[in-house]
C-alpha positions, 0 to 999 in steps of 0.5 A, spaced: 499 500 499 503 506 497 503 511 504 499 516 500 492 512 500 492 513 507 491 518 512 494 516 520 489 517 525 492 516 531 492 521 536 488 527 531 487 534 535 482 537 534 486 545 531 487 544 524 495 547 522 494 550 516 488 550 511 489 550 503 483 551 498 483 546 493 480 545 486 472 544 487 471 549 494 474 543 497 479 545 503 485 540 505 487 540 512 493 539 515 492 535 522 497 535 527 498 527 529 504 525 533 510 526 530 506 526 524 501 530 519 495 527 517 495 529 509 491 525 505 495 525 500 501 529 497 499 537 495 501 536 488 495 530 488 490 534 492 485 537 486 484 532 483 481 525 484 484 519 484 482 512 481 478 508 486 482 500 487 477 493 485 474 491 491 475 484 492 473 479 487 472 473 494 470 473 501 472 467 505 466 465 509 470 459 512 474 462 517 471 469 519 476 473 524 475 477 530 469 480 533 469 488 532 465 492 536 465 499 539 461 504 540 459 511 536 453 516 535 449 517 530 447 524 527 441 525 532 447 524 538 443 517 539 448 511 542 449 505 538 454 500 537 457 495 532 453 490 536 446 493 535 446 491 528 447 483 529 444 480 523 445 484 518 452 483 514 456 490 515 460 493 511 464 498 515 467 504 513 472 508 517 473 515 515 473 522 515 471 529 511 478 531 512 480 525 508 480 526 501 482 519 498 475 518 504 471 523 500 473 519 494 470 513 495 464 516 499 459 516 492 460 509 491 458 507 498 453 511 498 451 507 491 452 501 494 448 503 500 442 504 495 444 497 491 443 494 497 436 498 501 432 492 504 437 487 503 439 484 511 446 488 509 448 494 512 453 500 510 455 503 515 460 509 515 463 511 522 466 518 522 472 520 526 472 527 525 472 530 532 468 536 530 462 532 529 456 530 525 455 537 523 461 536 518 458 529 516 452 532 514 455 538 510 459 533 506 452 529 504 450 535 503 455 537 498 456 531 495 448 529 494 449 522 500 443 519 500 443 513 502 448 512 508 447 514 515 450 519 519 455 515 524 461 519 528 466 515 533 471 517 538 478 516 534 482 513 540 476 508 541 475 505 533 484 504 533 483 500 539 477 496 536 480 495 529 487 495 530 489 500 526 490 507 525 490 510 518 483 511 514 480 510 509 480 503 512 473 498 510 472 491 513 466 487 511 462 483 517 457 477 518 451 477 521 456 476 528 460 481 527 466 478 525 471 480 520 470 476 513 475 481 510 478 488 510 481 493 505 486 500 506 484 505 501 479 507 496 474 502 492 469 502 488 465 499 493 459 499 487 462 494 483 457 489 481 461 483 483 462 486 489 455 487 491 453 479 489 458 477 494 455 481 499 449 477 498 452 471 498 455 473 503 448 475 508 445 468 504 450 463 508 450 467 514 
């Protein structure tokens, strides 16, 4: 995985060090991380969308990994946990509005959520932006995201639960919350082949 396709997550402070306008009116912010600047992509690439990676073409259902669970809140401030969604296959996406690769893949996740409407499969994008739900709502409004819920988690708790401190990160969990697959970086999550795999996983759970 190239270093510029994910952004460090741990120990993010709330105050940006700098803000630089890029194409389309979007701002690229540099957040201070312990010993690092949290930049999604180098400045030379900030003004253009990067090609999205291919999603998985297989999901191993025979050997699920550890159970994933952590707390977050929805847009109304209601406490939620991953465990609340047991019974559904989950596409769990860890992201933040300031992360450019995260922003690039969010429309594909929105299309995935729309394509899976009515299925026992849920797309859960959990933002780790400490500015809260308003930043998520603003981004959704700007990008026309309509099929995804507003969910916000605490960065440290999410890092501890998933064992990763870079975003975007997407995990596919079975109906018991056990990990089937994880992908670091942005991807084409609305790929028809992936949709078929997810439906197959739902049938086998």
